[in-house]
C-alpha positions as CSV (number, residue, x, y, z in Angstrom):
1,X,24.8,-34.6,10.3
2,X,25.5,-31.4,12.4
3,X,24.0,-28.1,11.5
4,X,27.3,-26.6,10.6
5,X,27.7,-29.5,8.0
6,X,24.4,-28.7,6.5
7,X,25.2,-25.0,6.2
8,X,22.5,-24.1,8.7
9,X,23.0,-21.4,11.4
10,X,21.6,-18.1,12.6
11,X,18.3,-19.9,13.6
12,X,17.9,-21.7,10.3
13,X,15.6,-24.6,10.0
14,X,16.7,-27.6,8.1
15,X,15.2,-27.5,4.4
16,X,14.6,-23.6,4.7
17,X,16.4,-21.2,2.6
18,X,17.3,-18.4,5.0
19,X,18.1,-16.2,2.1
20,X,14.7,-16.4,0.5
21,X,13.5,-13.1,1.8
22,X,10.3,-11.2,0.7
23,X,11.0,-7.4,0.6
24,X,8.1,-5.0,0.7
25,X,9.2,-1.6,1.9
26,X,9.7,2.1,1.3
27,X,13.1,3.1,0.2
28,X,14.9,5.5,2.6
29,X,17.3,8.3,1.8
30,X,15.9,8.8,-1.7
31,X,18.2,10.4,-4.2
32,X,15.9,12.8,-6.1
33,X,17.6,12.8,-9.4
34,X,17.3,9.0,-9.6
35,X,13.5,9.3,-9.2
36,X,13.2,11.2,-12.5
37,X,11.8,8.9,-15.1
38,X,11.3,6.1,-12.5
39,X,7.8,4.6,-12.8
40,X,5.6,1.7,-11.3
41,X,6.7,-1.5,-12.8
42,X,10.4,-0.6,-13.1
43,X,12.8,-3.2,-11.8
44,X,15.8,-2.3,-9.6
45,X,18.7,-4.4,-8.7
46,X,20.0,-4.5,-5.0
47,X,23.6,-3.7,-4.3
48,X,25.8,-2.7,-1.5
49,X,27.1,0.7,-0.7
50,X,29.4,1.3,2.2
51,X,28.9,4.3,4.6
52,X,31.3,4.9,7.3
53,X,32.7,1.5,6.5
54,X,29.3,-0.1,7.2
55,X,27.5,-2.1,4.4
56,X,24.1,-0.6,3.4
57,X,21.8,-2.4,0.9
58,X,20.7,0.1,-2.0
59,X,18.2,0.0,-4.8
60,X,20.0,0.7,-8.3
61,X,18.4,1.5,-11.4
62,X,19.6,-0.2,-14.7
63,X,21.8,2.9,-15.6
64,X,23.7,2.5,-12.2
65,X,22.1,5.4,-10.3
66,X,21.2,4.5,-6.7
67,X,17.6,5.3,-5.9
68,X,17.7,4.9,-2.3
69,X,18.5,2.6,0.5
70,X,16.9,-0.2,2.5
71,X,16.2,0.5,6.2
72,X,15.7,-2.1,8.9
73,X,12.8,-4.4,8.0
74,X,12.1,-7.9,9.2
75,X,15.2,-10.1,8.5
76,X,17.3,-7.1,7.3
77,X,20.4,-8.5,9.0
78,X,20.1,-11.8,7.3
79,X,19.2,-10.2,4.0
80,X,22.4,-8.0,4.3
81,X,24.6,-11.1,5.1
82,X,23.1,-13.0,2.0
83,X,23.7,-10.0,-0.2
84,X,27.3,-9.8,0.9
85,X,27.6,-13.5,0.4
86,X,26.6,-13.0,-3.4
87,X,22.8,-13.8,-3.4
88,X,21.2,-11.5,-5.8
89,X,18.0,-9.7,-5.2
90,X,15.8,-7.4,-7.2
91,X,12.6,-5.4,-6.6
92,X,9.9,-3.8,-8.5
93,X,8.8,-0.3,-8.1
94,X,5.0,-0.4,-6.9
95,X,4.6,3.2,-6.1
96,X,6.4,6.6,-6.6
97,X,5.8,10.2,-5.4
98,X,7.6,13.3,-4.4
99,X,10.6,11.9,-2.5
100,X,8.9,8.5,-2.2
101,X,9.5,5.0,-3.7
102,X,7.8,1.7,-2.6
103,X,9.3,-1.5,-3.8
104,X,8.6,-5.3,-3.5
105,X,10.6,-8.3,-4.6
106,X,13.0,-10.8,-3.5
107,X,15.7,-13.2,-4.3
108,X,16.6,-13.3,-8.0
109,X,16.0,-16.8,-9.5
């Protein structure tokens, strides 16, 4: 069976899930009002915001406030493609500070 019939591509390996991406990064473009009340252990969903017609992955609180965006990290392009295809991800806040938020997470089961 060909790679296209298996749904493989973009350097995928048979049996590997290219959308199973581990996230461990600092958020960029922090929106300070969204940091208020955010604490270690809080979970954030990941969504897409368009900036100048370009998709950007963003971390969103349960009340809908965007905390910040994801900058390029390993496999970011694939991550963004998977996100746009409907794959869901979430992250857990591991550290916050003045204008700083570190998160870890991955694909939502």
